[in-house]
Legacy VTK file of the C-alpha trace (Angstrom):
# vtk DataFile Version 3.0
C-alpha trace
ASCII
DATASET POLYDATA
POINTS 108 float
-9.876 -68.531 26.098
-10.613 -65.599 23.836
-13.700 -63.881 22.479
-17.055 -62.896 23.899
-18.891 -65.491 25.900
-22.487 -66.384 24.961
-25.011 -64.111 26.659
-22.480 -61.317 27.280
-23.550 -57.777 26.532
-21.408 -55.243 24.716
-21.525 -51.478 25.012
-20.525 -49.205 22.142
-19.072 -45.906 23.286
-19.025 -43.167 20.695
-16.402 -40.523 21.364
-17.326 -36.997 20.285
-15.613 -35.828 17.135
-13.147 -33.073 17.873
-13.305 -29.931 15.775
-10.386 -29.542 13.407
-9.152 -27.199 10.723
-10.626 -27.672 7.259
-13.282 -26.424 4.861
-16.924 -27.157 5.576
-19.518 -26.630 2.843
-23.221 -26.224 3.519
-26.420 -24.664 2.194
-26.141 -26.104 -1.306
-28.739 -24.806 -3.752
-29.017 -25.875 -7.354
-30.845 -24.050 -10.137
-30.895 -26.512 -13.079
-32.932 -24.193 -15.310
-30.175 -21.593 -14.964
-27.302 -24.136 -14.981
-26.049 -22.628 -11.765
-25.326 -23.693 -8.157
-24.397 -21.859 -4.983
-23.325 -22.756 -1.443
-21.498 -21.420 1.587
-18.103 -22.472 2.817
-16.664 -22.091 6.303
-12.882 -22.358 6.254
-11.238 -23.115 9.620
-7.496 -22.525 9.435
-4.848 -24.144 11.685
-3.874 -20.730 13.109
-7.441 -20.501 14.545
-8.568 -17.854 12.060
-11.556 -18.501 9.794
-13.190 -17.245 6.616
-16.778 -17.392 5.413
-17.355 -17.590 1.648
-20.296 -17.482 -0.746
-19.478 -19.763 -3.691
-21.221 -19.890 -7.066
-20.544 -22.274 -9.947
-21.839 -23.020 -13.412
-22.007 -21.349 -16.816
-25.326 -19.647 -16.130
-28.317 -19.605 -18.425
-26.562 -17.937 -21.371
-22.952 -18.886 -20.715
-20.902 -21.497 -22.500
-18.027 -21.908 -20.028
-18.483 -22.985 -16.432
-16.908 -20.712 -13.869
-16.594 -20.811 -10.097
-16.614 -17.682 -7.976
-15.625 -17.646 -4.309
-16.376 -14.373 -2.518
-15.173 -13.806 1.045
-18.038 -12.469 3.165
-16.484 -12.443 6.659
-13.380 -13.338 8.601
-12.726 -14.015 12.235
-11.407 -16.549 14.734
-12.601 -19.963 15.876
-12.219 -22.160 18.921
-13.292 -25.725 19.617
-16.416 -26.240 21.720
-18.020 -29.444 23.008
-18.031 -32.322 20.525
-18.201 -31.380 16.858
-18.994 -27.710 17.517
-16.889 -24.599 17.078
-17.408 -21.064 18.325
-16.906 -18.524 15.568
-16.126 -14.922 16.527
-16.545 -12.753 13.454
-14.467 -9.570 13.297
-16.723 -6.649 14.224
-19.646 -8.935 15.140
-20.713 -11.268 17.905
-19.937 -14.956 18.090
-21.936 -17.941 16.822
-21.737 -21.698 17.267
-21.356 -23.905 14.178
-22.094 -27.649 14.327
-19.690 -29.495 12.031
-21.946 -32.596 11.918
-25.138 -30.854 10.824
-23.324 -28.058 8.985
-25.547 -25.414 10.591
-25.216 -22.488 12.938
-26.940 -23.456 16.185
-28.049 -21.627 19.351
-25.442 -21.307 22.079
LINES 1 109
108 0 1 2 3 4 5 6 7 8 9 10 11 12 13 14 15 16 17 18 19 20 21 22 23 24 25 26 27 28 29 30 31 32 33 34 35 36 37 38 39 40 41 42 43 44 45 46 47 48 49 50 51 52 53 54 55 56 57 58 59 60 61 62 63 64 65 66 67 68 69 70 71 72 73 74 75 76 77 78 79 80 81 82 83 84 85 86 87 88 89 90 91 92 93 94 95 96 97 98 99 100 101 102 103 104 105 106 107
């Protein structure tokens, strides 16, 4: 006999998502009147280093060709924390926790 019997209860267990290397965008802002957008990007590299970028895109109010600019603001190292969180240690600065689910820096 297979399957779930009538009246049985099931429990769903959600495993925490492990942090992994990749690029995580957040803080998107759009300025339609200026034909311009900007956001931030946190790049987690497999060698446990990381980069923080400010990205802008669009032709601008007077432009005719769309361009994208990606300016590195900081670099450092990262390590996995509980669940979908990573601890970022910026070179020359303290460390911060970044939640990959909410795409925000959170208190430790």
